[in-house]
Each structure stands twice: as structure tokens, then as C-alpha cells.
N, C-alpha and C positions, 0 to 999 in steps of 0.2 A: 760101711763100704765108704772106698777110698777112689777118687776118679784118678787117673794117670795118664799121660802119654808116654810113647814109646822113647823119648827123650828124657821121660824122670818126672818133667811138668807136671803141677795138680793142678793148674788153672791156664785158662786161655787169656787172649791178650785182655781181654775184660778184669783177670784176675780171679775169675769166680770157675769153678768146676762144671757149670751146667754149659760154659760154650764149650766144652770138650768132650760132652756126654751126647748120648743119644735117647730116642725115646724108647729101645731096650733097655739102656741102663738105668732110665728113669723107672720103669715099669718093675725091673729088678728091686729097685729102693723103695718103691712104693709095697711091696711086696715084703720085703724084708721090715718095714716100719710096721706093716700091718699087723704083722707076728710080733711085735716086740713088745716089752713093758716099758725099756727103756731107750731113749738115742742119744748115744755122748759123742760129745763133741769137746774141742777144746776152744781156749779163748781166742785163738787166733783164726781157726776155721769160724767162730761167729763173727767175728770182726770183717772177714774175707766176703762169709755167704750170705752175712745179714739175714739170719733166721728168722722167720716169722711164727706165731703162736703154732706149736703142732696138731693139727685137726685129722681125726681118721676121717677117711671115707666111708667108713662102715664100722661108723659105732655101737650098734646093734649085732654084729656078727663079732666085733669084740668082746662084747661082754657074753655073747652066746658061746664064744670059745675060753671063758675065764679070765679075761682080760679087761682092764680100765677100758671105760671108752676112749680113752687118747694115750698114745704114749705118753711118756716124760721126757721134756729134754734135761740132759744133765750136764753141764760143763765146766771140764775140769780148767783150773787157773790157777798160777803160783801166784797172781797178783793180786787178784781181785779189780782189774782193770779193766773194765767191760762197758759197754755202750749202752749204760743204764736208760737211756730215753728210746730204745727200740722196743718195736710194740711185743719182741716175745716175752718183755719183762712185765710190760703194763698191759697186755692186753688177753694173756694167758690163761684159760680158764683153769689148767693145773700150773701154780709155779712151777718154774723150773729148779731143779736143785742145781746149786754150785757145790760141786768138790775143790776143796784147798786145803793149805797146811795151817798148823798154828802159829806156824811164822811168819805169815801176812798180817800188818797191821793192824789192831783189832778195829781203826775207825774202819777201814775198807773192809773189815769184813760185817760190820754193823750194817752199810749201807748195803752188802749183799742180802742182810738178814731182812731188808727192809721188803724186799720183794722175791725173796726167794727162800726155800729153804736148803740151809748149807749145813754140809758135812767138812767139819773141821778136821784134817788127820794129824796125828802127832810128824813132826819131825820139818826140816827144810823141802824135801822134795817128797812127790806124791809116786808112790808105787803101786803098779797097775793090781797087784794081787790084792790090796788094801783096800783099793778101789771099788771092785769087782766083791768082796766080800762087805762094803759098808752097803752096796748095792743092793746085795741078796740079802742082808738084814732087814732093808726094809719091804721087802717080798719084788725087787726089781732082778728076776734072775735072767729074763731075755732081753742081754745090753744088745744093740746095735750100732755100730761105733763108724761115726760118718768123718771122722777127725781127718787131719793131715799126715804127710809121713812119718812125722816124728812120732808122734804118739801111737799111730799104729805099728811101728818100728817096735816101741817100745812095748805094747802089748805082746807083739811076738816074739821078745826077747826076754820077757818076763812070763812066758805060756799062760795066759788066758783067753786064748783063741783057741775057738772049737770050730770056727768055719771062717771060711773066706767065700765071700761073692763075687766072680769076675765073669764079666762081659767084654765080649769082643764085638 
């Protein structure tokens, strides 16, 4: 899910999407997360939105539906320049997954590996079909994207989107 205004802004005056969303938006987002194996975001979204560790409201219900108790946070980053001190890295019950490329400096990837499960894809840029395949290979088939417009557009351009959720 991606929040946007009529003029194309993806954040309010505070730079965050919550300030331009409504209770109905947040309820729709919660339902999408409830049914997801993974929540995919970009590094810029992580820095702007200050994600907390993902915790399901109904872990028993998720397990009864054949899902893990909590969705996995997946962060795509071409740089591995992330706020490693954030609680999403230090307090998550399930370590986030970092998807990056093999072109990222080894020392930056090693820092990510200290706190996360890292998938380093070949090449200098990340292609969404490869990202989805790598997540599917780990049993993460239901992927909710909560990223910004650039990542969402890339997913649409590369034809890996099955569903768009829109609230007005």
C-alpha cells in the first residue's frame, strides 16, 4: 500500500504517510498486513516512516491460517545505508530481511548481516522479478508493498503486482 494525495505527495507536512491517511486507510493496511507473509519497503520509506518491529494483532489467527505469527519486514536497499539503531533492527522477534545487490561494499553488507537476514542479488540494480522470486524461495509468497512511489512504479513496470488496494 502506498498513501498519496491528489497532487502526488506521499507524505504530509511531517514527511510521513500517516498524516495524509485516514482510519479507513489504516484499517485496510492492517488487513493487508494480517494476510501477508512479508511487508516490503524501500530504505527511504524506512528512514521516513520510522518502522517499528512488526507485530500481528492476532498471531493465533495468522497461525490458524497457515501463516507465521508475524509478517516479515523486507527492506530493499541499494546502499545498505540504514538507521541500524532503530528498534525495527534491535527489537524485532523475527529479523528483517534486507535485499541488496552484490555491488554494495562488503563492509556495509556485513553490518546488515549482523542484524538481518541478507539477500544479495547479482548486479548493480535490483530487479523486482528477482526480488519476488528470492522471497518466494524463502516461503514468502504473500508480499504487501508499503513502499514509496518509485518502488511501487518499478513493481508495476516489471509486472509483479497482483493487486492494488485503494481507499478514498
